[in-house]
N, C-alpha and C positions, 0 to 999 in steps of 0.2 A: 411508882416508879421503885421499881428493886434496886437491891443493893449494890447489883454491880452495871449500873446505869442501861439494863435492855428492859425493852416494853412487850410484853405479851400481846400478840396481835389473836384477833379473830376471827378467822373465814370459815366459809361452806366445809372445810374438811376439820375443824375443831380448833381451839386455841394450841396457840406456840407458844415456847417462851420469847424467844426473840426472832426478828426478823432473818437473824440468820440462819435458827433452823427452819423458817418458811423456804427462806430460797433453798437451803440443802433437800426439802423435802420435795420441791417444785424438777430438781432436778431429777431427785430418782425416780419420780413418776415417770422422767420421761428416759429414763436409763430403761424403765421396766415396758413401757410402751415398745422401746426397739430391740426388746429383749434380750438386752444384755445383764438385766437381772431380774428376778422370778421372787415371789412370794413375800412383797415389799408389808410391810407392820410398820406402826407407831405404836409407842410409851409402851413397850414388852417388857413387863417387869422379869427378875431372876432374884430368888433367895440367896440370901448369901450368908447369914443368920438364923437357923430357925427358932421358933419362938418357945422360950421356956419358963415356964411356971408361968408369971405376970409379967414377964419382960418380953418386950413386942421383938417379932421378925423382921430382921434387918433386911429390905431390899434394894434392889439398882436394879430403877427404871430405864432402858436404852431409850433413845429418842427413837432409832430408825434398826430394823433390821432388815436381813434381805439374804439372799440366794443368789451366790457369782460363782460360775464355773463349779458347782456343786457342793460348795461351802457355804455356810452360815456366816453372816459380818455381823457381828454384830457394831452399832455406832452409834458416837455421842456428839453432838453440836456443840463443842466446847469455845466459851469467849473466854473465860478465867477457868484454873483449875487448884479448886480450895482444896484445903487439908480433905477434908470430909470426901470430896470427890476423889482423891489419889487413895484414901484408904478403901473406896468400895472399889475401885480400878484394880488394886492389888489381891482384893480378894474375889471379883470376877477371876483373875487369874488363877489364883490359886484354887480356888470351888471349883469354878466349870471350866478351867485351861481353856481360858476365853481372852484372850486378848481385843479390847473393846481400840476401834479405832476411832479417833479424833478429828474434826471435820472443824 
């Protein structure tokens, strides 16, 4: 059991951190089949702060990334917004100009 009461789920598509994330993946796959979105991907990393000496780089891993109407959409399936997530959300906006869509 995780800290936020979500249960990891193993499927033929891989591991999902929660049932909510798995449901959203199914919805997005249907939207892609219908032609509403394209280039659907999971667990896409974005570097927020590069490695500096012995310090590791800081990365935001988006749950889903896809294209809709010619624009890239970065989506995160969130049940609880902790402080670290909010910091990474702000860095995504500051460093990459990407506003993460929360579902």
